[in-house]
N, C-alpha and C positions, 0 to 999 in steps of 0.2 A: 718716597715713602708712602706705604699704604695708609689711607686715611682711617679706615676702620677694619683692620685685618682680623681674621679669625685665627687665634693662636692656641696651640696645644703645648703646654709645658709637661715634661716628664721628670719624675724623681723616684727612682727605684734604689733606695739605700735604707739604712737602719733608721729607727725612730728619731734619735738625736740629730742625725744628718738632715732628715726631713724638716724637723722643727726650725733648723737654721735657714730655711729657704725663704721665710717671710720677708726679709728686707729686699731680696732680689725680686720677689713678686710685686712688692710695692713699687719698685723702680720700673718694672715692666709696665704696670698699669699707668704710672705717671707718664711714661713715653708713648703709650698707646691709650689715651684716656677714653676713646670711643671704641676701642677694640673689644672683640668677643673673646675673653680669656678663659680657657679650660685647663684643668690640671689632671693628669693621669698618675695615680699613686697605688701602691699595694693596698688592698682593702683594709688591712689592720691599721694603716696610717691615716686613712681618710678623715677620722674625727678631728685631726689637727687643723684641717682646712674646710670642713663642711660649712662653717659660718664665716669664712673669710669675706671681707667686703670687696676684695679686689678681683674675685673670681666669679665668673658667670655659671660655671659648673665644675663640679669635682667628679671624676670618674674612678671608682674603686675597682681594682682588678685582683682576682684571686691569684695567689702565688704560694709557692713553696720553695724555700731556699735550696738551691742545688738541683732542682728538678723542674723541667718544663711541664706545664699542665695545659696543653693545647685545647682539650675538650672544654675546659672551663674558661680559658682566655679568649678563644676565637669569637664567641658571640660579642664580647666587648670590643674586640678589634674591628669586627664588621660594622658595629654601630659607630665607632670612631671614623671609619673610613667614609661612612655616609655623611659625616659632618663637613667633609671637604675643606679641611683646614688650609689656610694660606701658608702658615708657617708652623713649625714645631721647634722646640728647643729641649734637648736632653741635658739636664743638669748633672746627672750622675756619671755619665761617660763609661758605664760598664756594658758588658755584652747584652744583657737583657734590655737596657734602655736603647742601645743602638738598634737592635733588631726591631723593637716595638716602634721606634721612630720610623724605620723603613716601612713596616707593615701598615702603620696608620695612614701613610700616604700624602702627607702635607707636601705642597709644591716646593717649599724652601724648608730644608731640614738642617738645623744647627746643632752641633754636638761638641762635647769635650773629648779630645783625643789625647790619651796618655801615650808616652813612649812605650813600646813593647806590646801595644794592644793587638788583638788578633787581626790578621791581615784584612779580613773582610769588614772590619768595623768602619774604616774610612769610606767605604762605598755605601754605607747606610745613610750617610749625611750628604747634603749638597754643599754645606759649609761646615768647617770645623775650626776649633781653636785649641791651642795647647793650654795646660794648666797654669794658673797664676802661681807666683812664688809661694812656697810653703810657709813663709814667715808671716804672710798676710792672715788676718782673721778669716775664719771659714766663711762668714757671711759675705765678705768682699770677694773671696775666691769664687763663690757661687755667682755673684753679680758679674764678675769678670767674664763669665761665659756669654753674657749678652752683649759684650762690647763690639762684636762685628755688626750689630744692628744699630750702633750709635747710642745705646742706652747708657745714660750716665750712672755712676755708682749711687747707691742709695744715700739719702741725706742723713739717715739715722741707721745704726746698726742694731737697734734695739729689736728684739723679737716681738712678734705680735700674734697671739693665738686667741681666738674667740670661742669660748665654751658655749655649748648649747644652753641658752637661758632657761629652757623648759626644765633643766635638770638642777636648778639652783636649790629648790626645796629639798630634793633628795640628798644633795650635798650637805645641806645644813643639818639634816638628820644624822649623817655620818660623822660630821665634824661640827657639833652644835657650838662649841667654844673655839674661838679663833686662836688656835695653838700654833706653835712653830713645829712644822713637820721636819723630822730628821730622817733622811732616807739612808738606810744602812748598806744597801747593795749596789752593784754595778754589773754590767755584762761581763766584765773582766775582773778577776779578783785583785789584780795589781792596782786597780783604781780605788780600792775600798779602804776606808779608814778602820783601824782595828776596833773590834767590839769593846775591848777594855777601855779604849779612849772615849767611845760614845758613853759608856757607863759613867766614866768620870765626869763627862760634860753634863750628864743628867744630874749628878750630885751638885755640881756648881750652880746650874740653873734652878734646881729645886730650892736650894738654900737662899737664893735671891728672889724666889716667887715668880720665876718666869716659866710658863707652862710649855713643856715639850711634849710631843708625841712621836713615836717611832714607827717606821714602816719599812717595807722592803718590796722587791719586785715579785713578779708572778712566776719566774722561772724556777725549774726544779732545783737548781743549785742555790737560788737566792732566797726562797721561802724559809728554809731551815735556819737562816741567820737570825730570824726574829726569835725563834725558840732558844737559840744559844744566847742571844742578848738578854732574854728574860731571866736566864740563870744568873747572869751577872748583875742585873738590876731588876729584881722581881717586882718592885713597886712601880716601875716605869709604865705609863700608859702606852698602848700599842694600837696601831691601825692595821686591820687585816688587809692583805693585798686585794686590790680592786682590778679585776681583769677587764672590765668595761672601760675602755680608754676615754670615751666621752664623759662618763660619770667621774672618772679620775681627774680629768681636767677641771670639771666643776668643783671637785673637792679642793684641788690646789688653789683655786681662786679664793676659796674660803679661808685659806691658811693666813696666819700673820706673817710668816716668813718660812723659807725652806733652806735646809742645810743638807749638803751631799757632796760626794765626789763628782768627778766629771762623767756624767751619765745622762741618758735621755730625759728622765724626769726633772733634772736640773734645768734643762732648756725648756721643758713644758711649763715649769713654774714661772721662769723668767717671762715666757711668752704670755701667760695669762695676767701678768702684772704683779705677781707676788715677789717681794724682795728676796734675794738669794745670797747665801754665803757658800762659795764653792771651795772644795778642798782638793788641790791639785798636787800630783806627784809626778807620774810618768808622762803626762801629756802637758803641753804648753798652754798656760792661760792666755798668752798673747794671741793664740789661734782659736782657743775654744771657750774662753770664759764669757758668760753673759755680759753684754755691754750696757752702760747707762748708770745713772747716779744711784739707782736702788739696789745695785749689785756689787758685791765685794768677793774677793777671793784671797785664799792663803795658799802658800806653796811650800812643799817639802822637797827633799832631794838635795843636790842634783841627782838625776836618775839615769841609769845606763841600761835599763832592762829592754828597751827597744820594742819589738813586736811580740815578744812572748807574752802569754796571758797571765803568768804569775811573775810578780816582781822578783828579780834576782839581784837588785842593786845592793851594794854593801851599805848604802845610806838609807835603806828601807823606804825610800819614796815617800808615799803619803803618810806613812806611820811617823815620819820625822816631825809632823805637825803635832804639837802638844795640845792637850785639852784646854789648858789655860789660854793659849793663843786663840782657839776657837771661841772660847767664852768672851774674850776681849773683843774679837771681831763681831760676835753676835750682839754684844752690848752696843758697839758702834753702829751697827745696822739698825738696831731698835731706836737709837737716839735720832734717826732720820725720819721716824714716823710723824 
């Protein structure tokens, strides 16, 4: 085994998938304590890792989903090639990650190889491994990629994200009181809890004197949800979408707790150490729920909507969770403070 190898990790997936990488990075650092560990991610994801204690350097790369941008990507690739990495590991196992693994030129290139992948993908790696069983938690599935190197599974599956400490004052100005953030939106409508349920939860919490504040994502479909919610609960305080991810992470750390469906901000909140209550319907908490004693989940369903973006289940998936259940779960979460 290399005593102090220079290693490049790659993760080109969505925000939530990237946030789940931290236990695998911890395991990699523990296995190579003297190694020089770098991480290549899309530039919009980089704030999740810029202050990670396990990384020597984070490389942000411009990208546009569905389109190659060689003019913007190539300078970063050339700089990475000059690093002369001993090893690389591609955690995503998609086409972009495979091709970047090859282009970055590490001597040993480990990658995740899914059945049915494009024929050339296997030639981008010098080592490859099949995916772990789907029933495992996603953090363990990511750590499984490292098993050909003898890296042991992480001792803890809790996520760990370190916000920029320089943004703490700015975050306190945005959220001066430590309220419970309720995130209304998700990238897929089928994962969202009905706005009427959120309004009912607000009434329950307000009657008990527990301060909630409501927010949504920055996407074109997600932002209007906040206006629709205000029509149902005009007195409810709201937090305007924060497009700066680094600042958003600092705000999440200020929160007393975080409530949402299965979405990227749920994992961000868990990563910065904020207690979470997750509302699951079409996705499996056994695979996706934040781990650790500060985190709880509720589940609706069962659901049969599969890969479609809008839930078509007769059981209404996440909507089957009642506001009274969430209120009870939130009270239990607060009792652990």
